[in-house]
matplotlib code that plots the C-alpha trace (Angstrom):
import matplotlib.pyplot as plt

x = [-6.4, -4.2, -0.8, 2.0, 4.4, 6.9, 10.4, 11.4, 13.9, 14.9, 15.5, 17.7, 17.5, 18.5, 20.6, 24.3, 26.2, 23.1, 24.6, 23.1, 26.3, 26.7, 23.1, 23.0, 26.0, 24.3, 21.1, 23.0, 25.0, 22.0, 19.6, 21.9, 21.8, 23.8, 23.9, 23.1, 24.5, 22.0, 24.6, 25.5, 29.1, 29.9, 29.4, 32.7, 36.1, 38.5, 35.8, 36.5, 37.4, 35.4, 32.3, 32.6, 32.7, 32.5, 36.1, 37.7, 37.1, 33.4, 33.1, 34.8, 32.2, 29.2, 28.8, 28.2, 26.9, 27.1, 30.3, 33.0, 31.0, 32.2, 35.3, 35.0, 35.0, 32.0, 28.3, 25.9, 22.2, 19.4, 17.9, 21.2, 21.3, 17.7, 18.6, 21.8, 20.2, 17.2, 19.6, 21.5, 18.3, 17.1, 20.4, 20.5, 17.0, 17.6, 20.4, 18.1, 19.7, 18.1, 18.6, 19.3, 19.2, 21.3, 22.0, 20.9, 20.4, 16.7, 16.5, 18.1, 15.5, 12.7, 14.0, 14.3, 11.2, 8.7, 10.2, 11.1, 9.3, 9.8, 11.5, 13.4, 17.0, 20.0, 20.6, 24.3, 23.6, 21.3, 23.7, 26.6, 24.6, 23.7, 27.3, 28.4, 25.7, 26.8, 30.4, 29.4, 26.3, 26.9, 24.7, 22.8, 21.5, 20.4, 18.7, 16.8, 15.8, 14.6, 12.5, 10.7, 9.7, 9.4, 9.1, 8.4, 11.6, 13.6, 12.3, 13.8, 16.9, 19.7, 21.3, 24.7, 23.5, 24.5, 23.7, 20.1, 19.7, 21.0, 18.7, 15.6, 16.3, 17.3, 13.9, 12.0, 13.9, 13.3, 9.7, 8.2, 7.0, 8.4, 10.4, 8.2, 5.1, 6.9, 7.7, 4.2, 2.5, 4.7, 6.1, 7.6, 6.7, 7.3, 9.8, 8.3, 9.7, 8.0, 10.1, 10.2, 11.4, 13.4, 14.6, 17.5, 17.6, 18.6, 15.7, 17.9, 19.3, 22.3, 23.3, 23.4, 25.4, 27.9, 28.2, 28.8, 31.6, 33.3, 33.1, 34.6, 37.5, 38.1, 38.2, 40.8, 42.9, 42.5, 44.0, 40.9, 42.9, 45.5, 42.7, 41.4, 45.0, 45.2, 41.8, 43.1, 46.2, 44.3, 44.7, 41.0, 40.3, 42.9, 41.3, 38.0, 37.6, 35.3, 35.9, 33.8, 30.8, 31.4, 28.9, 31.7, 33.5, 30.2, 29.8, 29.7, 33.1, 34.9, 33.9, 35.1, 38.3, 38.9, 38.3, 40.7, 43.4, 42.8, 43.8, 40.4, 40.6, 42.7, 42.4, 40.0, 37.6, 37.7, 36.7, 33.8, 32.6, 32.7, 30.9, 28.2, 27.7, 27.3, 24.7, 22.8, 22.8, 21.4, 18.7, 17.7, 17.7, 15.5, 13.1, 12.9, 12.3, 9.4, 7.8, 5.3, 7.4, 5.6, 8.6, 9.1, 11.4, 13.8, 16.5, 19.5, 20.8, 17.6, 15.3, 17.4, 14.7, 12.0, 14.1, 14.6, 10.8, 10.1, 12.6, 11.2, 7.7, 8.9, 11.3, 9.8, 12.9, 14.8]
y = [-23.0, -20.4, -21.4, -20.2, -18.3, -17.3, -18.5, -21.7, -22.0, -24.8, -24.3, -27.0, -26.7, -28.9, -29.1, -28.8, -31.8, -33.2, -33.3, -30.1, -29.0, -32.2, -32.4, -28.8, -29.4, -32.4, -30.6, -27.6, -29.7, -31.7, -28.8, -26.0, -24.2, -21.8, -21.9, -19.1, -19.7, -19.3, -19.6, -16.8, -18.2, -18.5, -14.8, -14.2, -14.2, -16.6, -18.8, -21.7, -25.0, -24.6, -23.3, -26.2, -23.6, -25.1, -25.8, -24.1, -27.2, -27.2, -23.5, -24.2, -26.9, -24.7, -20.9, -19.8, -16.6, -14.8, -16.4, -14.1, -10.9, -9.5, -9.3, -11.3, -8.2, -6.7, -7.2, -8.6, -8.5, -10.7, -7.7, -7.2, -10.9, -10.8, -7.8, -9.4, -12.8, -11.3, -9.6, -12.9, -14.8, -12.3, -12.3, -16.1, -16.4, -13.7, -15.7, -18.8, -20.6, -22.3, -20.6, -23.0, -21.8, -24.0, -23.6, -23.9, -20.3, -20.1, -16.3, -15.8, -18.1, -16.3, -12.9, -14.0, -16.1, -14.3, -10.8, -9.2, -6.7, -3.1, -2.2, 1.0, 1.3, 0.8, 3.8, 4.4, 6.2, 3.5, 0.7, 2.5, 2.8, -0.9, -1.8, 0.2, -1.5, -5.0, -4.2, -3.3, -5.6, -8.4, -9.7, -12.1, -9.1, -7.4, -10.6, -10.5, -6.9, -8.1, -10.8, -8.1, -6.0, -8.8, -12.3, -13.8, -12.5, -13.5, -17.0, -17.6, -15.5, -17.2, -15.2, -15.6, -14.0, -10.4, -9.3, -10.3, -9.1, -5.8, -5.5, -6.5, -3.9, -1.3, -1.7, -1.5, 1.6, 3.3, 2.5, 1.3, -1.7, -5.2, -6.6, -9.8, -7.6, -5.9, -9.3, -10.6, -7.6, -6.3, -8.4, -7.3, -8.6, -12.3, -13.6, -13.7, -17.1, -20.5, -22.2, -25.9, -26.4, -29.5, -30.4, -32.9, -34.6, -38.1, -39.9, -41.2, -38.4, -40.7, -40.7, -36.9, -36.8, -39.2, -37.1, -34.0, -35.6, -37.1, -33.9, -31.9, -34.3, -33.9, -30.2, -30.5, -32.7, -30.0, -27.3, -25.7, -24.4, -22.8, -21.1, -19.6, -18.5, -16.7, -15.0, -13.9, -12.4, -10.1, -6.4, -5.9, -8.6, -7.4, -3.9, -5.4, -4.9, -7.9, -10.4, -13.1, -10.9, -10.8, -12.8, -14.5, -15.6, -16.8, -19.2, -22.8, -24.2, -20.9, -19.6, -22.8, -22.7, -19.0, -19.8, -22.8, -20.6, -18.2, -21.0, -22.4, -26.1, -28.8, -30.1, -32.9, -30.6, -28.2, -31.0, -32.1, -28.5, -27.8, -31.0, -30.4, -26.9, -28.2, -30.7, -28.0, -25.9, -28.9, -29.3, -25.6, -25.8, -28.9, -27.1, -24.1, -26.4, -28.1, -24.8, -24.6, -24.5, -26.0, -28.1, -31.8, -33.8, -36.4, -38.6, -38.1, -41.6, -43.5, -41.2, -40.4, -41.9, -39.9, -36.7, -37.5, -37.9, -34.6, -32.8, -34.4, -33.2, -29.7, -29.4, -31.6, -31.1, -33.6]
z = [-9.9, -11.7, -12.9, -10.6, -12.8, -10.1, -10.7, -8.8, -6.0, -3.7, 0.0, 1.6, 5.4, 8.3, 11.4, 11.3, 9.9, 8.2, 4.7, 3.3, 1.5, -0.4, -1.4, -2.5, -4.7, -6.2, -6.9, -8.4, -10.8, -11.8, -12.4, -13.4, -10.1, -8.0, -4.2, -1.9, 1.5, 4.4, 7.2, 9.7, 10.1, 6.4, 5.8, 7.7, 6.0, 7.8, 9.3, 7.0, 8.7, 11.8, 9.9, 7.3, 4.5, 1.0, -0.1, -3.1, -5.1, -4.2, -5.0, -8.4, -9.2, -8.4, -8.1, -4.4, -3.1, 0.3, 1.4, 2.9, 2.8, 6.1, 8.2, 11.4, 13.6, 11.7, 12.2, 9.7, 10.4, 9.2, 7.4, 5.5, 4.6, 3.3, 1.0, -0.3, -0.8, -2.6, -5.0, -5.5, -6.2, -8.7, -10.5, -10.6, -11.9, -14.5, -15.9, -16.3, -13.4, -10.4, -7.0, -4.3, -0.7, 1.6, 5.3, 8.8, 10.1, 10.8, 11.3, 7.9, 6.3, 8.1, 7.0, 3.4, 2.9, 5.2, 5.7, 9.0, 11.1, 10.1, 13.4, 14.1, 12.9, 15.3, 17.6, 18.4, 21.7, 23.1, 22.0, 23.7, 26.9, 26.8, 26.2, 29.3, 31.3, 30.0, 31.0, 34.6, 35.3, 32.8, 30.0, 32.3, 34.2, 31.0, 30.0, 33.3, 32.5, 29.1, 30.8, 32.8, 29.7, 27.1, 28.5, 25.1, 23.7, 26.8, 26.5, 23.1, 23.5, 25.5, 28.4, 26.6, 23.3, 23.7, 20.2, 20.4, 24.0, 23.0, 20.0, 21.9, 24.7, 22.1, 20.3, 23.6, 24.8, 21.5, 21.1, 24.3, 22.4, 23.0, 20.0, 20.2, 19.4, 16.5, 15.1, 15.4, 13.9, 11.1, 8.4, 5.1, 1.7, 1.1, -1.4, -4.9, -5.7, -5.8, -3.1, -2.4, 1.2, 2.0, 5.5, 5.7, 9.1, 10.2, 11.7, 14.5, 16.7, 17.6, 14.0, 13.9, 17.2, 15.7, 12.5, 14.6, 16.7, 13.6, 11.7, 14.6, 14.9, 11.2, 11.6, 14.3, 12.0, 9.3, 11.5, 13.2, 16.1, 13.8, 12.0, 15.2, 16.1, 12.8, 13.5, 17.0, 15.4, 13.0, 13.8, 13.4, 16.0, 18.4, 18.3, 19.7, 23.5, 23.9, 21.1, 22.7, 22.1, 18.3, 16.3, 14.4, 17.6, 19.1, 16.1, 17.5, 18.0, 17.6, 21.1, 22.7, 20.7, 21.7, 25.3, 25.1, 23.6, 26.4, 28.8, 29.7, 30.2, 28.4, 24.9, 25.8, 27.7, 24.8, 22.4, 24.6, 25.1, 21.3, 20.4, 23.1, 21.9, 18.3, 19.5, 21.3, 18.1, 16.2, 18.8, 18.5, 14.7, 14.7, 17.1, 14.8, 11.8, 13.5, 14.3, 11.4, 8.3, 5.3, 4.5, 3.6, 5.8, 4.5, 6.1, 3.7, 4.4, 3.5, 1.5, -1.6, -3.9, -2.3, -2.6, -6.3, -6.7, -4.9, -7.2, -10.3, -9.4, -8.6, -11.6, -14.3, -16.6, -14.4]

ax = plt.figure().add_subplot(projection="3d")
ax.plot(x, y, z, "-o")
ax.set_aspect("equal")
plt.show()
């Protein structure tokens, strides 16, 4: 079997609150690595406490990439992420450092590791028409329309996910071909790195649920609601007609906080909604991770020795 001469990289995946950040820092310090964030919330400036963004002290310990690359009222696609992450990986490897991908956004991992379908670019006129229809008919109605033309896409896109509904309908209107077919038939070049994929996930779902609740309560103590108030006060956010449709505001916890500050429910109900939404996110992440990835699974609480062994085999200089 020929020797694999591609540069190594580590991918640390897992559901939210599973301990990815701490483990990525440990691996980076041990092996001379730098961390590339694979998180669709951490790309936004100002989403710090509620997104569990690495602290200033953690960023001082280890170099991080793809944090704070967009304003919260701006869009950032998986394709843009893949391009930016590829440049970061190449730069890290060129300096003799170990690239460490860490995060929980499955679409970002897919875009980077496997490539995305070569679909048509965004069309301003089509998007404007869809936005008008959404304002008059509502996104659930557009989701129902998507279910008629692309049942496979509608099955995996939630009716409250306007960005993905819009993109799926846009692709169909531009090409007459369902986005699910584009995704099946056309992939870009795969990442030219030798990647070890590790999934961190507690074996007991109750443990993960408890971690999610405790972490959210800590976020509240740290001033999460004040952070959202600051976001709401930004001129760029106030200029947005429908802020709840922004990807940044749809990030788990932020949407519930935004609605609470708009007067929806009391503090206790807000907490419960946010924790429930985070648990649902973790469930979706776990479902995606089980969907055929050639990854090794570890319980971060009990499998530390096994993780060490896996790293030692992949990176013999440990």
